[in-house]
C-alpha positions in Angstrom: 19.9 -58.4 56.8 17.3 -57.6 54.2 16.3 -60.5 51.8 18.4 -60.6 48.7 16.5 -60.0 45.5 16.9 -62.0 42.3 15.7 -60.8 38.9 15.0 -63.5 36.3 14.9 -62.1 32.8 12.7 -64.3 30.7 14.0 -64.0 27.1 11.7 -66.7 25.6 9.3 -64.3 24.0 6.4 -66.4 25.3 7.6 -69.5 23.3 7.0 -72.8 25.1 10.3 -73.9 26.7 11.9 -76.0 29.5 14.5 -73.3 30.3 12.4 -71.2 32.6 11.1 -74.2 34.5 14.7 -75.3 35.1 15.9 -71.8 36.2 13.0 -71.4 38.6 13.7 -74.8 40.0 17.3 -73.9 40.7 16.4 -70.6 42.3 13.8 -72.3 44.5 16.4 -74.8 45.6 18.7 -71.9 46.5 16.0 -70.4 48.6 15.8 -73.6 50.6 19.5 -73.8 51.3 20.4 -70.1 51.6 21.3 -68.7 55.0 19.7 -65.4 53.9 16.2 -65.0 52.7 15.9 -64.8 48.9 13.1 -63.4 46.8 12.8 -63.5 43.1 10.8 -61.7 40.4 10.4 -62.7 36.7 10.5 -60.1 34.0 9.0 -61.0 30.5 11.6 -59.0 28.6 11.0 -59.7 24.9 7.2 -60.2 24.9 6.3 -57.4 27.3 9.4 -55.2 27.5 9.5 -55.8 31.2 12.9 -55.0 32.7 14.3 -54.5 36.2 16.3 -51.6 37.5 19.3 -51.8 39.7 17.3 -52.7 42.9 18.1 -56.4 42.6 21.2 -58.2 43.8 21.4 -61.1 41.4 20.3 -61.3 37.7 19.7 -64.4 35.6 19.0 -63.8 32.0 17.7 -66.8 30.1 18.1 -68.4 26.8 15.5 -68.0 24.1 14.5 -68.6 20.5 15.1 -66.4 17.5 18.0 -64.3 16.3 20.4 -62.5 18.6 21.4 -60.2 15.8 20.3 -56.5 15.9 16.6 -55.7 15.6 14.4 -52.6 16.2 12.3 -54.4 18.8 11.4 -52.2 21.8 13.1 -54.4 24.4 16.6 -54.2 23.0 17.7 -50.7 24.0 16.5 -51.0 27.6 18.0 -54.5 27.9 21.4 -53.3 26.8 21.1 -50.2 29.0 20.5 -52.5 31.9 23.7 -54.5 31.0 25.7 -51.2 30.7 24.3 -50.0 34.1 25.2 -53.2 35.8 28.8 -53.0 34.4 29.0 -49.4 35.5 27.7 -50.1 39.0 30.3 -52.9 39.5 33.1 -50.6 38.5 32.3 -48.1 41.2 30.3 -49.7 44.0 31.7 -52.0 46.7 28.5 -54.0 46.9 28.4 -55.8 43.6 25.6 -57.0 41.3 25.9 -60.6 40.1 24.8 -61.7 36.6 24.4 -65.0 34.8 23.8 -65.1 31.1 22.4 -68.1 29.3 22.6 -68.9 25.5 20.5 -66.2 23.8 21.5 -63.7 26.5 25.1 -64.7 26.3 25.0 -64.1 22.6 23.3 -60.7 22.9 25.8 -59.4 25.5 28.8 -60.8 23.6 27.6 -58.9 20.5 27.0 -55.7 22.6 30.5 -55.8 24.1 32.2 -56.7 20.8 34.1 -59.7 22.2 33.8 -61.9 19.1 31.9 -62.6 15.9 28.2 -63.5 16.2 26.8 -65.3 13.2 24.2 -67.9 12.1 25.5 -71.4 12.2 25.6 -73.6 9.0 23.1 -75.9 10.8 21.4 -76.0 14.1 23.3 -77.4 17.1 20.9 -79.6 19.1 21.9 -82.2 21.5 24.1 -83.1 24.5 27.7 -82.4 23.6 31.2 -82.4 25.3 32.4 -79.0 26.4 36.1 -78.5 26.5 37.7 -76.3 29.2 40.6 -73.9 28.7 43.4 -73.5 31.2 41.6 -70.5 32.7 38.6 -72.8 33.5 40.7 -75.1 35.6 40.9 -72.4 38.3 37.4 -70.9 37.8 35.2 -71.2 40.9 32.2 -72.4 38.9 33.9 -74.9 36.7 37.0 -76.3 38.4 35.3 -79.4 39.8 33.9 -80.6 36.5 35.6 -83.1 34.3 37.3 -82.0 31.1 35.3 -82.4 28.9 32.0 -82.1 30.7 28.6 -82.5 29.0 25.9 -79.9 28.5 22.7 -79.3 26.5 23.3 -77.2 23.4 20.4 -75.8 21.4 21.2 -72.9 19.1 21.1 -71.6 15.5 23.8 -68.9 16.2 27.3 -68.9 17.4 30.0 -66.8 18.9 33.4 -67.4 17.2 36.5 -65.4 16.2 37.4 -63.9 19.7 38.5 -60.3 19.5 41.6 -60.7 21.7 42.3 -57.0 21.9 38.8 -56.4 23.2 38.8 -59.4 25.6 42.1 -58.1 27.1 40.7 -54.6 27.4 37.6 -55.8 29.3 39.4 -58.5 31.2 37.2 -61.3 29.8 38.4 -64.9 30.2 37.6 -67.6 27.6 36.7 -70.7 29.7 34.9 -73.3 27.5 35.2 -74.1 23.8 33.1 -76.2 21.5 34.3 -79.7 20.7 37.2 -79.9 18.2 36.2 -81.4 14.9 39.4 -81.6 12.8 37.7 -83.3 10.0 35.2 -80.4 9.6 36.6 -77.0 8.4 34.5 -74.9 10.8 35.5 -72.6 13.6 35.0 -73.7 17.2 32.5 -71.6 19.1 33.2 -69.9 22.5 30.9 -71.7 24.9 31.6 -69.9 28.2 33.1 -66.6 29.2 33.8 -64.9 32.5 33.0 -61.3 31.6 34.0 -60.0 35.0 34.4 -61.3 38.5 30.6 -60.9 38.9 29.3 -61.7 35.4 29.4 -65.1 33.9 27.9 -66.5 30.7 27.4 -69.7 28.8 26.4 -70.4 25.2 25.1 -73.8 26.4 22.3 -74.6 28.9 23.7 -75.3 32.4 20.2 -75.0 33.8 19.0 -78.2 32.0 17.9 -80.8 34.5 18.4 -84.5 33.9 15.3 -85.9 35.5 12.9 -83.3 34.1 14.3 -83.4 30.6 14.3 -87.2 30.6 10.6 -87.3 31.6 9.9 -84.6 28.9 11.8 -86.4 26.2 10.0 -89.7 26.9 6.6 -88.1 26.1 5.2 -89.2 22.7 4.9 -85.7 21.4 8.5 -84.7 22.3 10.0 -88.0 21.0 8.2 -87.6 17.7 9.2 -83.9 17.4 12.9 -84.7 17.9 12.9 -87.7 15.6 11.2 -85.7 12.8 13.6 -82.8 13.1 16.8 -84.5 14.0 16.4 -88.3 13.4 16.1 -91.4 15.6 19.8 -91.7 16.3 20.0 -88.2 17.7 17.0 -88.9 20.0 18.5 -92.2 21.3 21.9 -90.5 21.9 20.2 -87.7 23.9 18.2 -90.1 26.0 21.3 -92.2 26.7 23.2 -89.1 28.0 20.2 -87.9 30.0 20.2 -91.4 31.7 23.9 -91.1 32.5 24.4 -89.6 36.0 27.9 -88.5 35.0 26.7 -86.3 32.1 24.5 -83.2 32.4 23.6 -84.0 36.0 27.1 -82.9 37.0 26.8 -79.7 35.0 23.3 -78.9 36.4 24.5 -79.5 40.0 27.7 -77.4 39.6 27.4 -74.2 37.6 24.3 -72.2 38.5 24.0 -73.6 42.0 27.6 -72.6 42.7 27.1 -69.2 41.1 24.1 -68.5 43.4 26.0 -69.9 46.5 29.0 -67.7 45.8 27.0 -64.6 45.0 24.9 -65.0 48.2 28.0 -65.6 50.3 29.7 -62.5 48.8 26.6 -60.3 49.3 26.2 -61.6 52.9 29.8 -60.6 53.6 29.5 -57.5 51.5 32.8 -58.2 49.9 33.7 -58.8 46.2 33.2 -62.4 44.9 36.9 -62.8 44.3 37.5 -62.4 48.0 34.7 -64.9 48.9 36.1 -67.9 47.0 
């Protein structure tokens, strides 16, 4: 069988970040464990308008800085065309394409498909927070082994709220994870993970975040001072405490994207839909 091809869509617009390091680390780990040869290619979408076609088998679209609201930037139209082409392919072809959308990409695709209200948050969400699963998540193949709630890194200025239930039903989208409930604060809970289709999954949090790498990064003088200046010493200490906890984001990192890759590889190897490979 020919090697499977993974397209990594870098949405960071050349901004310094830990996300791409984490994604590449997970893909390289999958290469080591996969029964089928895997190759990958990185596309610098926002800074260079680099986009793949439909020749890849698996697509991972990263988080990134800035606004996910409409712009006239040159990458937007071809990015959404790719999403539409992937959806159309999966509706008609037996051999599917598998897509994972992270944070900024999740917000963009949610806006494009009209599944909810995308808006700027009252304040930045930055930290490690509990994520609460819906009933549908209890049976989802990527989430069902995680505790409820589970912990994940959240870093965003925008949010997806007010699910359009008519549109969700029309598309067959499942709401899987919600933001923590804060009854004392009159703000809507954000939708934190959606299964768009059998083959397309997205999170508004960062499941790629790795405990050991982030802990090392956070303990550098520069990063510690940056976080304390922006968010306060209490926020910094809380994040370090949760990064040190092996039952916090380490569980999320080990479960969601690795399992997505494992199941996509297994389905492509068998050349059957993912739903039949669970």
